[in-house]
C-alpha positions in Angstrom: 10.8 32.8 11.6 11.9 31.4 14.6 12.5 27.6 14.8 10.1 25.9 17.4 13.5 25.3 19.6 14.9 28.6 18.9 18.1 29.4 21.6 20.2 32.4 22.2 23.0 31.1 19.0 22.9 30.7 15.4 22.8 27.3 13.6 25.8 26.1 11.6 24.6 26.1 8.0 26.2 23.5 7.3 24.6 20.8 9.9 20.9 22.6 9.1 21.3 21.7 5.7 22.6 18.4 6.9 19.7 17.5 9.9 17.0 19.6 7.7 17.7 17.1 4.5 14.6 17.6 1.8 12.3 16.8 5.5 10.4 20.3 4.7 9.8 18.8 1.0 8.8 16.0 2.4 6.1 17.7 4.8 4.3 19.3 1.5 2.4 16.5 1.5 1.5 15.6 4.7 1.2 19.3 6.2 -2.8 18.9 5.1 -2.8 16.0 8.2 -0.8 18.1 10.3 -3.7 20.7 10.5 -6.0 18.1 11.1 -4.2 17.2 13.9 -3.6 20.1 15.1 -7.3 21.2 15.1 -7.9 18.2 17.0 -5.1 18.7 19.5 -6.7 22.4 20.3 -10.2 21.5 21.1 -8.9 18.7 23.9 -6.5 21.9 25.0 -9.2 23.9 25.4 -11.0 20.7 28.1 -8.5 21.9 30.2 -7.7 25.4 30.0 -5.3 26.0 27.8 -7.1 27.6 25.2 -10.4 29.4 25.5 -13.7 29.0 23.1 -12.6 32.3 21.1 -8.8 30.7 20.4 -10.1 28.1 19.3 -12.3 29.1 16.5 -9.6 31.1 15.6 -7.1 28.8 15.2 -9.5 26.2 13.8 -10.3 29.0 11.3 -6.6 29.7 9.4 -5.9 25.8 10.4 -8.2 24.4 7.7 -6.9 27.3 5.7 -3.5 25.8 6.3 -5.8 22.5 5.2 -6.9 23.8 2.3 -3.2 25.2 1.2 -1.7 21.8 1.3 -4.2 20.4 -0.3 -3.7 22.7 -3.2 0.0 22.7 -3.2 -0.3 26.1 -2.0 1.3 25.9 1.7 5.1 27.0 1.9 7.8 25.5 4.0 11.2 26.8 3.8 14.2 24.8 4.8 14.9 27.2 7.7 11.5 26.1 9.3 13.0 22.5 8.9 9.9 21.1 9.4 5.7 21.4 8.5 4.8 21.7 12.0 7.4 25.0 12.5 5.9 26.5 9.2 2.1 25.7 10.6 2.8 27.5 14.1 4.3 30.3 12.5 1.4 31.4 10.7 -1.2 30.4 13.5 1.3 33.0 15.5 1.3 35.1 12.8 -2.2 35.1 12.2 -3.9 34.4 15.3 -1.3 36.2 18.2 -1.5 34.3 21.3 -3.0 31.4 21.0 -0.9 30.2 18.1 2.1 30.0 21.2 -0.3 27.9 23.3 -1.0 25.5 20.7 2.2 23.4 21.3 1.0 23.1 24.9 1.5 19.2 26.2 3.2 17.9 22.8 6.1 17.4 21.4 7.2 17.5 17.9 7.7 13.6 18.2 4.2 12.7 18.8 3.2 15.7 16.5 4.9 13.8 13.6 3.7 10.5 14.4 0.1 11.4 14.2 0.5 13.0 11.2 2.0 10.1 9.5 -0.4 8.4 10.6 -3.3 10.3 9.6 -1.7 10.1 5.9 -0.5 6.7 6.4 -4.3 5.2 7.2 -6.2 6.8 4.2 -3.5 5.9 1.7 -3.7 2.0 2.9 -7.2 2.0 2.8 -6.6 3.7 -0.8 -4.0 0.8 -1.7 -6.9 -2.0 -0.4 -9.6 -0.3 -2.2 -7.1 -0.6 -5.4 -6.4 -3.9 -5.0 -9.6 -5.2 -4.3 -10.8 -3.7 -7.6 -7.6 -5.5 -9.8 -8.7 -8.8 -7.5 -11.7 -8.5 -8.9 -10.8 -7.7 -12.4 -8.9 -10.9 -11.8 -11.7 -13.0 -11.3 -13.3 -11.0 -13.8 -10.9 -12.4 -16.8 -10.9 -16.2 -14.4 -14.3 -16.2 -15.4 -13.8 -15.5 -18.7 -11.4 -17.9 -19.7 -12.0 -20.9 -17.3 -12.2 -23.4 -19.5 -9.3 -21.9 -21.8 -6.0 -24.6 -21.9 -3.0 -22.8 -20.8 0.0 -25.3 -20.3 1.0 -25.7 -17.0 4.7 -25.2 -16.2 7.1 -26.3 -13.6 11.1 -24.9 -14.2 9.4 -23.2 -17.2 9.3 -26.6 -18.9 5.2 -27.5 -20.2 4.1 -30.1 -17.4 0.6 -30.3 -16.8 -2.5 -29.4 -18.8 -4.4 -26.1 -16.7 -6.0 -23.2 -17.8 -5.9 -19.3 -18.1 -8.7 -19.2 -15.6 -6.3 -20.4 -13.1 -3.4 -18.2 -13.8 -5.8 -15.0 -13.5 -7.9 -16.4 -10.3 -4.4 -17.2 -8.8 -2.8 -13.9 -9.0 -6.5 -12.6 -7.3 -6.4 -15.1 -4.4 -2.2 -14.0 -4.2 -3.3 -10.1 -3.7 -6.4 -11.0 -1.1 -3.5 -12.4 0.6 -1.6 -9.8 0.9 -4.5 -7.7 1.6 -4.6 -9.3 4.7 -0.8 -8.3 5.8 -1.4 -5.1 4.8 -4.7 -4.9 6.8 -3.2 -5.8 10.0 -0.6 -2.6 9.2 -3.8 -0.9 9.0 -5.0 -1.3 12.5 -1.6 -1.0 13.9 -1.7 2.8 12.4 -5.8 3.1 13.3 -4.0 4.0 16.9 -3.9 7.4 18.2 -0.1 8.4 19.3 -1.6 12.1 20.2 -0.5 13.2 24.0 2.4 10.9 24.3 5.0 14.0 24.0 8.7 12.9 23.9 7.9 9.3 24.9 7.3 10.2 28.3 3.6 12.1 28.5 3.6 15.3 30.6 2.5 17.0 34.0 -1.0 18.3 33.0 -4.2 16.4 32.1 -4.1 15.7 28.9 -7.6 14.1 27.6 -5.9 11.5 25.2 -9.2 9.2 24.6 -10.5 13.1 23.0 -8.3 13.4 20.5 -8.1 9.7 20.0 -12.1 9.9 19.2 -11.7 13.6 17.2 -9.3 12.4 15.0 -12.0 8.6 13.8 -8.9 6.6 15.5 -9.8 3.1 16.2 -7.9 3.0 19.3 -5.5 5.1 22.0 -2.0 3.3 21.8 -1.2 3.2 25.5 1.7 3.4 26.5 3.7 6.7 25.6 7.0 5.4 25.3 6.0 2.7 23.4 4.7 5.5 20.7 7.4 6.6 19.9 9.9 3.4 19.7 7.2 2.3 17.3 7.9 5.0 14.6 10.2 3.5 12.0 8.9 0.2 12.8 5.3 0.8 12.3 6.7 2.4 8.5 8.7 -0.9 8.0 5.6 -2.9 8.9 3.5 -1.3 6.3 6.1 -1.1 3.8 6.9 -5.1 4.2 3.1 -5.5 4.2 2.9 -3.8 0.9 6.1 -5.4 -0.6 3.8 -8.5 -0.7 1.8 -6.9 -3.3 4.4 -5.4 -5.2 6.5 -8.9 -5.4 2.7 -10.5 -7.0 2.2 -7.6 -8.9 5.9 -7.9 -10.1 5.6 -12.1 -10.9 2.2 -10.7 -12.6 4.2 -9.0 -15.0 7.0 -11.3 -15.2 4.7 -14.2 -16.3 2.8 -12.0 -19.0 6.0 -10.2 -20.5 7.3 -14.0 -21.1 3.5 -15.2 -22.4 3.2 -12.4 -24.8 6.9 -13.1 -26.3 6.1 -13.8 -30.1 7.7 -17.0 -29.5 4.7 -17.6 -27.1 1.7 -15.3 -28.1 -0.7 -16.8 -25.2 -1.2 -13.2 -24.3 -1.5 -9.8 -26.0 -0.8 -6.1 -25.1 -2.5 -3.7 -27.0 -0.4 -0.9 -28.6 -1.6 1.8 -26.1 -0.5 0.0 -23.2 3.4 -0.6 -25.2 6.1 2.3 -25.6 8.3 2.4 -29.0 12.1 2.2 -29.6 13.8 5.3 -30.8 15.8 3.2 -33.3 14.2 0.0 -34.1 10.7 1.5 -36.2 8.6 -2.1 -35.2 9.3 -2.7 -31.1 6.3 -2.4 -29.1 7.6 -2.5 -25.8 6.2 -4.1 -22.2 8.2 -1.3 -21.0 5.0 -0.9 -18.0 5.6 -4.7 -17.0 9.3 -4.3 -16.8 8.4 -1.4 -14.6 6.2 -3.1 -12.2 8.9 -5.9 -12.0 11.7 -3.0 -11.4 9.4 -1.2 -8.8 8.7 -4.5 -6.9 12.5 -4.7 -5.7 12.0 -0.7 -5.2 9.4 -1.0 -2.5 11.3 -4.0 -0.8 14.5 -1.8 -0.6 12.0 1.0 1.3 11.0 -1.7 3.7 14.9 -2.9 4.5 15.9 1.2 4.9 13.9 1.9 7.6 14.1 -1.5 9.2 17.8 -0.9 9.2 17.6 2.5 10.7 16.1 1.7 13.7 17.3 -1.5 14.5 19.4 -0.9 17.0 18.6 2.4 18.4 18.1 3.6 21.9 14.3 3.8 23.5 12.7 7.1 23.4 13.2 10.1 20.3 16.4 9.9 18.0 17.1 11.9 15.2 17.3 8.9 12.9 13.8 8.6 12.8 13.4 11.3 10.0 14.9 9.6 8.0 12.4 6.9 8.1 10.0 9.0 6.5 10.7 9.3 2.6 10.4 5.4 2.4 7.0 5.4 3.6 6.3 8.0 0.8 7.7 6.6 -2.0 6.5 3.0 -0.9 2.8 3.9 -0.6 2.7 6.3 -3.6 4.6 3.8 -5.6 2.1 0.3 -5.0 -0.9 2.6 -5.5 0.7 3.2 -8.9 2.0 -0.4 -9.2 -2.4 -1.1 -8.4 -3.3 1.4 -10.7 -0.7 0.0 -13.6 -2.1 -3.3 -13.2 -6.0 -2.3 -12.9 -5.2 -1.4 -16.5 -3.1 -4.3 -18.1 -6.1 -7.0 -16.5 -8.5 -4.9 -18.0 -6.8 -5.0 -21.7 -4.8 -7.3 -21.8 -5.8 -9.6 -24.9 -6.1 -13.7 -24.7 -4.9 -15.6 -27.8 -6.8 -19.0 -27.7 -5.6 -20.4 -30.3 -1.9 -19.5 -29.7 -2.8 -21.5 -25.8 -3.7 -24.4 -27.2 -1.3 -24.5 -29.9 1.4 -24.6 -27.0 -0.2 -28.0 -25.8 2.4 -31.0 -26.7 1.7 -34.6 -26.0 3.9 -34.8 -23.4 1.6 -32.4 -21.1 -0.9 -35.5 -20.7 1.9 -38.0 -19.3 0.7 -37.4 -15.6 -3.1 -37.8 -16.8 -2.0 -41.3 -18.5 -0.6 -42.4 -15.3 -3.7 -41.7 -13.3 -5.9 -43.3 -15.8 -4.1 -46.5 -15.3 -4.3 -46.0 -11.9 -7.9 -46.4 -12.1 -8.0 -48.9 -14.0 -5.9 -50.9 -11.1 -2.5 -50.3 -11.7 -0.2 -48.6 -8.7 0.7 -45.6 -9.2 4.7 -46.6 -9.5 4.6 -49.3 -11.8 2.1 -47.2 -13.8 4.4 -44.0 -13.5 7.4 -46.4 -15.2 5.6 -47.4 -18.0 4.4 -44.1 -19.3 8.2 -42.6 -18.8 9.1 -45.2 -21.1 7.5 -43.1 -23.7 5.5 -40.3 -22.5 3.7 -39.0 -25.5 0.1 -39.5 -24.9 -2.7 -38.3 -26.8 -4.9 -35.7 -24.5 -7.8 -33.2 -25.0 -6.8 -30.0 -23.5 -10.3 -29.2 -22.7 -11.1 -32.0 -21.2 -8.3 -32.4 -19.2 -9.3 -29.2 -17.3 -12.8 -30.3 -16.7 -11.7 -33.4 -15.1 -9.5 -31.6 -12.7 -12.3 -31.6 -10.0 -10.8 -31.0 -6.5 -11.5 -27.7 -4.8 -9.6 -24.7 -6.8 -8.1 -26.6 -9.7 -8.9 -25.9 -13.2 -12.0 -27.2 -13.1 -13.2 -25.9 -9.7 -11.8 -22.5 -9.8 -14.3 -22.0 -6.8 -14.2 -18.1 -8.0 -16.8 -17.4 -5.5 -14.3 -17.8 -2.8 -12.2 -15.5 -3.8 -15.6 -12.9 -4.9 -16.8 -13.1 -1.5 -13.6 -12.1 0.0 -13.6 -9.0 -2.6 -17.0 -7.9 -0.9 -16.0 -8.6 2.4 -13.3 -6.7 2.1 -14.8 -3.7 0.9 -17.3 -3.9 3.5 -14.4 -3.3 6.0 -12.7 -1.0 4.0 -16.3 1.1 3.9 -16.8 0.5 7.6 -13.3 2.2 8.7 -13.3 4.6 5.7 -17.4 6.1 7.3 -15.5 5.8 10.7 -13.1 8.1 10.4 -15.1 10.3 7.5 -17.8 11.2 10.5 -15.1 12.2 12.7 -13.4 14.4 10.6 -16.4 16.2 9.7 -17.3 16.8 13.1 -14.4 18.3 13.9 -13.8 20.3 11.2 -17.5 20.4 9.5 -16.1 19.6 6.4 -15.5 16.2 4.4 -11.5 15.9 4.6 -9.4 13.8 2.6 -5.8 13.9 3.6 -4.0 12.5 0.3 -3.7 14.4 -2.4 -4.9 12.6 -6.2 -2.3 11.5 -8.5 
């Protein structure tokens, strides 16, 4: 079938392979979103007299078939198609004739691909935030279960002050909820309709961009048509930067669990089903899942850097460079989604060894408490510090030391309800956004629509 830009010459095969790259393969994941976006565009074209009611009906039926094929992995995109836009338009032309040739009226592949990516990324970000809320909730549950279980607080990896397992779990819950705020900001930027901006400069047709925005359930319309195109790659980088914060939090959590589950510590244990073995050492049970959480954190960071580097110095308007921001985005979304799933399983199944944790307390860990006890009896902090420093071995009770730390957010006053309220509020915001989008898609297509395949 013909390329959308087909001219009266043949494209050099080497250049074609180079410029297409693996874009046509990536688009197999995105074609369902493009089909839904095309239904909205066709519906709008009817209102300005480009397509008839019958045209839109036949196009919608075929686009729903494309959507179904794409979601089940049956939709075919060939290298010579270049992308899913060409493959879909060619299929429409073959299936419904002249109407298929008209559907591209008023749009460019530029705004078409941005629309497709935003529809897909919007749904994926909602899924990721839902998973994050699940992990944060589990961490808060484990924090409550272990609120009074002592754990040596460390600085420079050396025993420092009394702490608790509850503080440890609650800290990671709070960090993830902070990360969620960054991701929600990028979700808001993603939830703006770019369709109708064409090749960055609009078209001399009375396109109803507000209508297509409503049909696709976007929260708002992105106004400036050049800003739409200039945001490509930049938005992908922002999304990946936000996801990188989730990945960094999970990477640190993984590193801590790797260290504290070592036999030399034994604070935590990973059940056998979370560990792999060695091909030569029969006794080995390796925390490979945690090690790869740590490694994948670095990968997500590299995806964000890739997108920023591609678009950093581009001139305004479309440039083919944008194509190379698609794969990092898809990889980053899938990677963080999987990381959260792994984290959820780990938090739920990991075991806490209270005896080993208490054994990890040496007498010097109570030194600061001894200083502050002297302060409470009238000594200055500096004099008390110097006196204890001469003999920092101090007798103390780990559980009592936790209970005495009662300021907000300290081990004896974790304030877990603060985290629970944040989790509940996040879930409520996501449910409201998902409801708006689902209702719009149902009104547009007459069916429930999901754009991200299960993995």
